[in-house]
N, C-alpha and C positions, 0 to 999 in steps of 0.2 A: 718259210724257206723250204726248199726241196729236200727230200731224203737223199743222203749221201752214200754213194757207192764206196765200198771198202777195198776195191781193187787197187793194187800198187800203181803209182803213176808210170805211164810209159814215157811221156815227155811232157814237161810243164811249160806253159807260156806265162811269163811274168809281165803284168801290166800295171798301170796306175795312171794318175793324171799326167805323168811324164810321157805317156804313150799317145795321147790325143793330139791331133794336128793343131788344134787351137788351145791345147792345154798348156801347162807350164811344169817345169822341173824345179823344185825347191831343193835346197841342201838336205832338209829333213826327209823328203821323199826318197832321194837317192841313197842317203845313209840307211834308211829303213830297207830299201831294196838290197843293199849290201849285206845287211843282217840276214835277210831271207836267202840270198845267194849262199852265204856261209852254211846255213842249215841244209840246203839242198845238196851242196857239194859234199858235206859231211855224211849224208845218207846215200851218196852215189846216184842221185836222181838227175837225169839230164834235163836241161832247160834252155830256153831262149828268152831274150828280153825284147819287148816291142817298144821302140823309142819314137818320140815325135820327130817327124822329118825336119821341123824347124830347129830342133835342139841337136840332133845327131843325124845329119843328112845321109851318111854312109852306112848307117846301122839298119837292122831289121825294123820295118814299120808295120803297123797294124794292117794297112791295106795289102801288104805283101805276104802277111802270115797266112798260111793255109790251115784252116781250122782242123781238118782231119789229121794233121800231123801231131796233134796234141790230145792227150787224154784228160789233162787238168789245166785249168786257167786260174791263176792267182792274181788278185787285185791288191796292190800294196799301198797302204797309207792314204790319207786324204778322206774327204767326205764321200759317202755313198749317196749320190744325188744326181739326178738329171738324165737326159736322153742319151748321152754318150755312154754312160755306164749301162743303161738299159739295152743299148745296141749290142754290147758285149754278150749279154744273155741270149739275144736272138741269134747272133752270128756263131757263137760257140755253144749252142744249145745242147750238143751231145757231150760236152766236157763236164767234168766235175768242177764246179766253180766255187772258189774259196776267197773270202776277203780277210786280210790280216792287217792289224794296226790301223784300222780305219775309224772314222767318226760316223756315227749313226744319228741323224737328225730326226727322221721320221721312220720308225721301224716298219711301217706298213707301206712305204713307198716301193714301187716295183724295182727300183735300183737296188734296194736292200733285199726284198723277198726273193729276187731271182737267184741269189746265192744259195748253195747247199749248206754252207757253213760261214758264219761271220764271227771272226775273232776281233772284236772291236776294242779300240783303246778308250773310247768313251761312247756311251749310249744311254738313253733314258732308262732310269731304274737300275742301272749297273754302276758299280764303283769303277772309276777310271783306272787304267793300267799303265804301266811304264811304256813310253813310246819306243818302238822298235829302233829308232835312230840312236837311242842311248846305249844299245847293245851292238852297235856296228863295230866291225874290226877297226882297231887303231891304225892310223897311217902316219908316216913321217910328216912333220909340219912343213909347209911351204913358206918361202920368203914373203914378207909383207912389204909391198912397194907403194909408197905414197906418190900420187900423181897430181902435180900442180901446174895447170896450163891456163894461160890467159887467152880469152877470146875478145878482149877489148883493145885498149891502147891504139885507138884510131888516129892518134896524133902522128903516127909514122907515115900515114898517107900511102903513096904508091909503093913505098919500101916495105909495107906491112906484109908479112908472110905467116902470120899467126895461125890462120886456118889450115894452111898447107902443112905446117909443122905439127899441129895437133892431130891432123888426120894420119900422118905418117907414124907419129909416135904411138898413138892409140892402136893403130893396126898392128904395129910391131908388138906392143904389149899384149894384145889379145892372143897372140900365139905362144906366150910364155906361161909356164906352169908356176904362177905366183898369185898371191892374194893381192888384188889391186884395190887401193883405197883412194878415191878422188877427194882432194882437199882444196881448200880455199884459204888464202892468206888474208883476205879482206876481213876486217874486224867489224863487229856489230854487237851492241849491247842489248838489242831488242829481239834479234832473230836467233832462236835457239840452234838453228842449223850452223851458225857461224860462231867462232870463238870471239871472246870479248877483249882478250888481252894477248900481247905477244907471248907471255909466259905459257898461256894455254896452247898456243900454236907450237911452241918449242917442246912442250910436254908430249904432244902427239908425235912430232918428228923424232924425238929421242927414242921412241918405241918401235920405229920402223927399221927395216933392214936396208932399205934403199929409197931414195927420193929421185923421181924423174920430173924435171921442171923446165920450162922455157923462160922463167923469170930471171 
């Protein structure tokens, strides 16, 4: 790893797998990000977040971030591996680059060695540390909504509007701030994805705040 400058950050760019165009944002990634945001706000350090355009189309994206606007780049959570991480080192070569809450698979890989400092949650030869997501600020719980839609019932023939209903309902639900849980009332004693008894289905429904269904 490179030697790290001790100058105070002018502005920090927060990145992670949630920043890459073909990456993904997991709940753990974003919770870890929230923890890092809390620390930066507490120290009065200005920062921006680079999001994947597929996840947050209206946010700042890596392609639009101007490298010389930043003195530091922080990579949050996930494995340090692959060409996408290596490209960050090339594009932001003038920045102090720090990885926090990450997994190190191969300590000699360029994706790892390109950082000035790696604060790993797990790495060869090191004891694992608590995931940053565990220290994320608490937020009020959201309502849990069960969604039970049928895509079958072809016996209705020309009167069948199941696909149209499902499309409209799911589009509406996607815009609501709730935890959505797709459910199936079909029973099966062999498939672990499905409940085997009506009592099991009722136990799930009893724990929900709301059920949306076309059945």
